[in-house]
Each structure stands twice: as structure tokens, then as C-alpha cells.
TIDRENVO-89934 format. One record per residue (C-alpha): x, y, z. Coordinates in steps of 0.25 Angstrom, whole numbers, plus 5000, padded with zeros to 4 digits. Each point is the difference from the previous one (the first is absolute). Example, Ala and Ser with C-alpha at 12.3 -4.5 7.8 and 13.67 -1.06 7.14 Angstrom:
! TIDRENVO-89934
+------+------+------+
|   px |   py |   pz |
+------+------+------+
| 5049 | 4982 | 5031 |
| 5006 | 5014 | 4998 |
+------+------+------+
//
This chain:
! TIDRENVO-89934
+------+------+------+
|   px |   py |   pz |
+------+------+------+
| 5000 | 5000 | 5000 |
| 5004 | 5015 | 4998 |
| 5008 | 5006 | 5012 |
| 4997 | 5013 | 5005 |
| 5001 | 5008 | 5013 |
| 4990 | 5011 | 4997 |
| 4987 | 4996 | 4993 |
| 4996 | 5015 | 5000 |
| 5012 | 5004 | 4993 |
| 4998 | 4987 | 4990 |
| 4987 | 5006 | 4996 |
| 5004 | 5014 | 5000 |
| 4989 | 5004 | 5011 |
| 5001 | 5007 | 5014 |
| 4997 | 4992 | 5013 |
| 4987 | 5008 | 5000 |
| 4995 | 4995 | 4986 |
| 4986 | 4995 | 5000 |
| 4996 | 4986 | 4995 |
| 4996 | 5006 | 4987 |
| 5013 | 5007 | 4998 |
| 5008 | 4988 | 5003 |
| 4991 | 4992 | 4990 |
| 5002 | 5011 | 4989 |
| 5015 | 5001 | 5002 |
| 5001 | 4984 | 4999 |
| 4991 | 5000 | 4988 |
| 5009 | 5010 | 4993 |
| 5013 | 4993 | 5003 |
| 4995 | 4986 | 4997 |
| 4996 | 5004 | 4986 |
| 5014 | 5007 | 4999 |
| 5008 | 4988 | 5004 |
| 4991 | 4988 | 4996 |
| 5008 | 4989 | 4994 |
| 4991 | 4999 | 4988 |
| 5005 | 5014 | 4996 |
| 5014 | 4998 | 5004 |
| 5004 | 4986 | 4996 |
| 5014 | 4997 | 5004 |
| 5003 | 5012 | 5008 |
| 5004 | 4995 | 5014 |
| 4999 | 5014 | 5006 |
| 4986 | 5002 | 4996 |
| 4996 | 4986 | 5005 |
| 5007 | 5003 | 5014 |
| 4992 | 5013 | 5000 |
| 4988 | 4993 | 4997 |
| 5002 | 4990 | 5012 |
| 5004 | 5011 | 5009 |
| 4987 | 5009 | 4998 |
| 4991 | 4988 | 5000 |
| 5005 | 4996 | 5014 |
| 4999 | 5014 | 5004 |
| 4986 | 5001 | 4996 |
| 4997 | 4986 | 5006 |
| 5003 | 5005 | 5013 |
| 4996 | 5015 | 5000 |
| 4985 | 4997 | 4994 |
| 4997 | 4990 | 5011 |
| 4997 | 5008 | 5013 |
| 5005 | 4990 | 5010 |
| 5013 | 4998 | 4993 |
| 5002 | 5015 | 4998 |
| 4998 | 5003 | 5015 |
| 5010 | 4989 | 5004 |
| 5011 | 5005 | 4989 |
| 4998 | 5014 | 5005 |
| 5003 | 4995 | 5014 |
| 5011 | 4991 | 4998 |
| 5006 | 5003 | 4986 |
| 5007 | 4989 | 4993 |
| 4997 | 4991 | 5012 |
| 4985 | 5001 | 4999 |
| 4998 | 4985 | 4996 |
| 5009 | 4995 | 5011 |
| 4991 | 5008 | 5010 |
| 4987 | 4995 | 4993 |
| 5005 | 4985 | 5002 |
| 5003 | 5003 | 5014 |
| 4986 | 5005 | 5002 |
| 5004 | 5015 | 5002 |
| 4990 | 5011 | 4998 |
| 5003 | 5014 | 4995 |
| 5003 | 5009 | 5012 |
| 4991 | 5012 | 4999 |
| 5007 | 5012 | 4994 |
| 5013 | 4992 | 4998 |
| 5008 | 5001 | 4988 |
| 5013 | 4991 | 5001 |
| 5005 | 5001 | 4986 |
| 5012 | 4992 | 4995 |
| 5012 | 5010 | 4997 |
| 5003 | 5002 | 4985 |
| 5008 | 4990 | 4994 |
| 4996 | 4989 | 5010 |
| 4995 | 4990 | 4990 |
| 4993 | 4986 | 5004 |
| 4994 | 4990 | 4991 |
| 4985 | 5000 | 5000 |
| 4990 | 4988 | 4999 |
| 4988 | 5008 | 4995 |
| 4990 | 4992 | 4993 |
| 4996 | 5006 | 4987 |
| 4987 | 4996 | 4994 |
| 5001 | 5000 | 4985 |
| 4986 | 5001 | 4997 |
| 4999 | 5013 | 5008 |
| 5012 | 5006 | 4993 |
| 4992 | 4997 | 4986 |
| 4987 | 5007 | 5006 |
| 5008 | 5012 | 5003 |
| 5007 | 5002 | 4987 |
| 4992 | 4992 | 4990 |
| 5000 | 4986 | 4995 |
| 5005 | 5005 | 4986 |
| 5014 | 5002 | 5007 |
| 4999 | 4987 | 5008 |
| 5015 | 4994 | 5001 |
| 5004 | 4986 | 5004 |
| 5000 | 5005 | 5015 |
| 5003 | 4986 | 5005 |
| 5014 | 5000 | 4993 |
| 5003 | 5014 | 5004 |
| 4996 | 4999 | 5015 |
| 5003 | 4985 | 5002 |
| 4986 | 4996 | 5006 |
| 5003 | 4987 | 5006 |
| 5004 | 4993 | 5013 |
| 4993 | 5001 | 5013 |
| 4993 | 5013 | 5004 |
| 4999 | 5005 | 4986 |
| 4989 | 4999 | 4989 |
| 5003 | 4991 | 4989 |
| 4998 | 5005 | 4986 |
| 4986 | 4993 | 4995 |
| 5001 | 4992 | 4987 |
| 4997 | 5008 | 4987 |
| 4990 | 4994 | 4991 |
| 4999 | 5002 | 4985 |
| 4988 | 5002 | 4991 |
| 4996 | 5005 | 4987 |
| 4988 | 5010 | 4999 |
| 4993 | 5003 | 4987 |
| 4994 | 5013 | 4996 |
| 4994 | 5006 | 4988 |
| 5007 | 5011 | 4993 |
| 4988 | 5010 | 5005 |
| 5003 | 4996 | 5014 |
| 5015 | 5002 | 4997 |
| 4996 | 5014 | 4995 |
| 4990 | 5003 | 5012 |
| 5006 | 4992 | 5011 |
| 4994 | 4988 | 5007 |
| 5001 | 4990 | 5011 |
| 5001 | 4985 | 5001 |
| 4997 | 4991 | 5012 |
| 5011 | 4989 | 5001 |
| 4999 | 4987 | 5008 |
| 5012 | 4996 | 5008 |
| 5003 | 4985 | 5003 |
| 4997 | 5003 | 5015 |
| 4986 | 5004 | 4998 |
| 5002 | 5015 | 5000 |
| 4995 | 5009 | 4989 |
| 5008 | 5012 | 4996 |
| 4996 | 5012 | 4992 |
| 5009 | 5005 | 4989 |
| 4999 | 5014 | 4995 |
| 5003 | 5002 | 4985 |
| 5005 | 5014 | 4998 |
| 4995 | 5008 | 4987 |
| 5010 | 4998 | 4989 |
| 5006 | 4987 | 5005 |
| 5009 | 4993 | 4989 |
| 4999 | 4985 | 4997 |
| 5009 | 4992 | 5009 |
| 5000 | 5010 | 5012 |
| 5002 | 4994 | 5013 |
| 4991 | 5005 | 5011 |
| 5004 | 4998 | 5015 |
| 4991 | 4997 | 5012 |
| 5004 | 4994 | 5014 |
| 5003 | 4985 | 4996 |
| 4997 | 5002 | 4985 |
| 5006 | 5003 | 4987 |
| 4990 | 5002 | 4989 |
| 5004 | 5001 | 4985 |
| 4991 | 5007 | 4991 |
| 4995 | 4995 | 4987 |
| 4992 | 5009 | 4991 |
| 4990 | 4992 | 4991 |
| 5000 | 5003 | 4985 |
| 4990 | 5011 | 4996 |
| 4991 | 5000 | 4987 |
| 5001 | 5014 | 4998 |
| 5013 | 5006 | 5005 |
| 5015 | 4995 | 4999 |
| 5010 | 5004 | 5010 |
| 5013 | 5006 | 4996 |
| 5007 | 5005 | 5013 |
| 4993 | 5011 | 5005 |
| 4993 | 5002 | 4987 |
| 4988 | 4993 | 4995 |
| 4995 | 4997 | 4985 |
| 4987 | 4998 | 4994 |
| 4994 | 4998 | 4986 |
| 4989 | 5008 | 4995 |
| 4992 | 4998 | 4987 |
| 5000 | 5013 | 4992 |
| 4990 | 5002 | 4988 |
| 5007 | 5002 | 4987 |
| 4994 | 5013 | 4998 |
| 5004 | 5005 | 5013 |
| 5014 | 4995 | 4998 |
| 5001 | 5007 | 4987 |
| 4992 | 5014 | 5003 |
| 5003 | 5000 | 5015 |
| 4990 | 5000 | 5012 |
| 4998 | 4994 | 5014 |
| 4998 | 4986 | 5005 |
| 4998 | 4994 | 5014 |
| 5011 | 4993 | 5007 |
| 4998 | 4991 | 5013 |
| 5009 | 5003 | 5013 |
| 5005 | 4990 | 5010 |
| 4992 | 5008 | 5010 |
| 4987 | 4997 | 4993 |
| 4992 | 5009 | 4990 |
| 5005 | 5006 | 4988 |
| 5006 | 5013 | 4995 |
| 5001 | 5007 | 4987 |
| 5012 | 5000 | 4991 |
| 5003 | 5009 | 4988 |
| 5004 | 4992 | 4988 |
| 5008 | 5010 | 4991 |
| 4996 | 4999 | 4985 |
| 5008 | 4990 | 4991 |
| 5003 | 4991 | 5012 |
| 5006 | 4987 | 4996 |
| 4996 | 4986 | 5004 |
| 5009 | 4996 | 5011 |
| 5003 | 5014 | 5005 |
| 5002 | 5002 | 5015 |
| 4994 | 5012 | 5007 |
| 5002 | 5004 | 5015 |
| 4991 | 5004 | 5011 |
| 5009 | 5005 | 5011 |
| 4999 | 4996 | 5014 |
| 4990 | 4989 | 4997 |
| 5009 | 4989 | 5002 |
| 5004 | 4992 | 5013 |
| 5001 | 5009 | 5013 |
| 5014 | 5003 | 5004 |
| 5005 | 4993 | 5013 |
| 4998 | 5008 | 5012 |
| 4991 | 5011 | 4993 |
| 5011 | 5002 | 4990 |
| 4998 | 5004 | 4986 |
| 4990 | 4991 | 4991 |
| 5004 | 4993 | 4987 |
| 4992 | 5003 | 4987 |
| 4990 | 4993 | 4993 |
| 5004 | 4996 | 4985 |
| 4988 | 4999 | 4991 |
| 5004 | 4991 | 4987 |
| 4991 | 5004 | 4988 |
| 4993 | 4989 | 4993 |
| 4993 | 5005 | 4988 |
| 4987 | 4994 | 4997 |
| 4996 | 4999 | 4985 |
| 4985 | 5003 | 4996 |
| 4996 | 4986 | 4997 |
| 4992 | 4996 | 4992 |
| 5003 | 5010 | 4991 |
| 4988 | 5008 | 4995 |
| 4999 | 5005 | 4985 |
| 5004 | 5014 | 5003 |
| 5012 | 4996 | 5008 |
| 5004 | 4990 | 4990 |
| 4999 | 5011 | 4989 |
| 5008 | 5010 | 5008 |
| 5011 | 4990 | 5003 |
| 5001 | 4996 | 4985 |
| 5001 | 5015 | 4996 |
| 5012 | 5002 | 5009 |
| 5013 | 5000 | 4993 |
| 5011 | 4989 | 5001 |
| 5011 | 5003 | 5011 |
| 5013 | 5005 | 4993 |
+------+------+------+
//
């Protein structure tokens, strides 16, 4: 475990800090030093352990009282059945380091700074042995969502072998193959094929049938959207079959409310079949292409 003689200093707060201030300081530091964002950085890993240990003690009223009274010896005092003397503050001097055996709950940490940043906390803190919480087994599962659900966001209930059911939140804009994490579960997202849209990264593609007259003279057609409903698209005059037109911002939502992709519309020119006599005569009167 991390070693620190001053838990308040580790979190950057004063001894008069409220529980809310302690929690806020820990949340900021935990995000900054989280192993998922600092892979291979031993100093960041050390600091993450340090602030986690400090938060575990200072966020617990009874542990905090003992720490304020006995400093680095607070655990020994607790095991001896000592209570915190009223108004007493016997803090350990700066530099007096002592190894702590603070129990850290990995699920509590995930709740604080989000499941999307969940790290392999068992390997970081070494949860094993007497008096410590062992890391639960992680189950693997695939969850299927439609393209529209991937666009809007959804949720799925996953049944675990031990009888528990876990709800997995699927965020808007999720990509196929993304692994979503919850306590005891890693769920891989599989996006089903869609009859109207094809995904191209953050962009979507759809094919729209355009009458020959509109393709030649210009006009408007309706285009489906992944949210549901339709929007109007202007077709320029003399648009060729297979041309691509773009509707900005109507693709997949960006991760974490980022910039959305575009919707690309492929034009499929529809011939006026069967030909009536007027259209046949018009076509026959047209000159041969050079």
C-alpha cells in the first residue's frame, strides 16, 4: 500500500476540510493519477495509491478521529481499543513514514470516478490475504444493440452465473467492439446490421432513390435519419447516379458529447419505368453523347 505520514497533505486539504472537500479533492487527484490514463508511470501509480489510502481514512468519521488523535499510529491505537481523546491531536511528525494496511474497496473507487475508468485494481493494490478484500471474478459477455440504439444510447440486463443481474448502460455513439465495464462484468458491444444505414467510423451512409427528372433538373428528396423521422436534402441539377451528398452532423454522436459525424447520402437515380410515349420520344430526340 501507499505510505504517507500526512493524509491531509496527500489530498491537498487542511485538517479542517469538510467531507465534501475531501471527496472532491480525491476525485480530482484520482482522475489525474488513475493508471488507465498513466500506463507504465510508476510515480502516478504511487500517487494513486497514496490519495486512495488518504481518502479511505479521512472519509470515514471514526478512522479520521483516530488519525487526528494518533497520526500514523492510528491503526495500532484502534486495534488496542483506544478511542480518540476529545480535542486531542497527536499527529506524526513530517517524514515519519509507517506502512498502512488500509482496506480499499475497488467498487467504491469505481463509483467515485466512473466505471469507464475502471482499472485492474486488484493488481494495483494486491487485494489478497487475510483482512483484505479479494478481487471478484470478472465475467465476459456480448451484448447486441441496433444501430439506432447505438446512436441514441440504450441499456441491457446481463444475467451472471451466480444469479445476479447487472444493468449495462450503452452510451450514445458507442462503436462496435467497445468493452463496457461494470462490477464483476466486462460486456463487449456488438452492433447489428441495419437495413438503411451503414456505419463508416463516426459517419453514416444511406442510399436514397432520386427520380431521373430531379437528378437532371434539381429538386428535393426526403432522407431518413438514424434518430427516426426524415429530413429534406437538396439535389443539385445534373447529379450523377452514385454521387454522394453530405448532411453535416447527422452521423453518430461523438464520444462524451464531442463532435458528431456526418450522414452521407448516395444517390441512386430512378428511371421512369415503364416509359410513356412522351418520355420515349424525348429520349429519342436527344443527341448521342460525344
